[in-house]
C-alpha positions in Angstrom: 12.1 20.2 9.9 14.1 17.2 9.0 12.6 14.3 7.1 12.2 10.9 8.7 11.6 7.5 7.1 8.1 6.1 7.4 6.9 2.6 6.7 3.4 2.1 5.3 1.4 -1.1 4.9 -1.4 -0.2 2.4 -4.0 -1.7 0.2 -4.7 -0.4 -3.3 -6.8 -1.2 -6.4 -5.5 -0.8 -10.0 -6.5 2.3 -11.9 -8.5 1.8 -15.1 -5.5 2.4 -17.3 -3.2 0.0 -15.3 -2.4 -3.0 -17.5 -2.8 -5.2 -14.4 -6.5 -4.1 -14.0 -7.6 -7.0 -16.3 -6.1 -9.6 -14.0 -6.0 -8.0 -10.5 -8.6 -6.8 -8.0 -6.1 -5.2 -5.7 -2.8 -5.3 -4.0 -1.1 -5.2 -0.6 1.7 -2.6 -0.6 4.7 -2.2 1.6 6.4 1.1 1.2 8.9 3.4 2.7 8.8 7.2 2.1 10.8 10.1 3.6 8.6 12.8 5.0 8.4 15.4 7.7 5.3 14.0 9.3 2.7 11.2 9.0 0.3 13.3 6.9 3.1 14.0 4.4 4.1 10.4 4.4 0.6 9.3 3.5 0.4 11.8 0.7 3.8 10.7 -0.7 2.7 7.1 -0.5 -0.5 8.0 -2.3 1.4 9.8 -5.1 3.9 6.9 -5.4 1.0 4.5 -5.9 -0.7 6.8 -8.4 2.5 7.0 -10.5 2.5 3.2 -10.7 -1.1 3.0 -11.7 -2.7 2.2 -8.3 -5.3 4.0 -6.2 -4.8 3.9 -2.4 -7.8 2.2 -0.7 -6.6 1.8 2.9 -3.7 2.7 5.1 -3.3 -0.3 7.5 -0.1 0.8 9.1 1.9 4.0 9.0 4.8 4.5 11.4 8.3 5.8 11.6 10.9 3.2 10.5 14.4 2.3 11.5 16.5 0.1 9.2 17.4 -2.3 12.1 13.8 -3.5 12.2 14.1 -4.9 8.7 17.7 -6.2 8.9 16.6 -9.9 8.7 14.4 -9.4 5.7 16.4 -8.9 2.5 13.5 -7.6 0.4 12.4 -5.0 3.0 16.0 -4.0 3.7 16.5 -3.4 -0.1 13.3 -1.4 -0.2 14.4 0.7 2.8 17.8 1.4 1.2 16.2 2.4 -2.0 13.9 4.9 -0.2 17.0 6.3 1.5 18.5 7.0 -1.9 15.4 8.1 -3.8 13.0 9.2 -1.1 10.5 6.5 -1.7 10.2 2.8 -2.6 7.4 0.2 -2.6 6.8 -3.5 -3.1 3.4 -4.3 -4.6 1.8 -7.8 -4.0 -1.2 -8.2 -6.2 -4.2 -10.5 -5.8 -6.1 -12.0 -8.7 -9.7 -11.4 -9.6 -12.1 -14.0 -8.2 -13.9 -16.1 -10.8 
């Protein structure tokens, strides 16, 4: 079976050993992963986050992706192209701890 590109909008929390854990409560994550099906895409996204020191807390969106959809967004286009080359890519937007 051929791999397809998937887009995921996720939320995550920093792992205890993540240096950002002292300052952040969590993050929104936009990612692209190449996978054979949605279940594999979710597992690849989870592994990508873990490698960066994040724990997946929620999958808000997970769908097949075509580059044309992101043509007007330079950051997302760059992320998509990186995933084409390396199989995965993510942009992590953290939020700070509340006082």
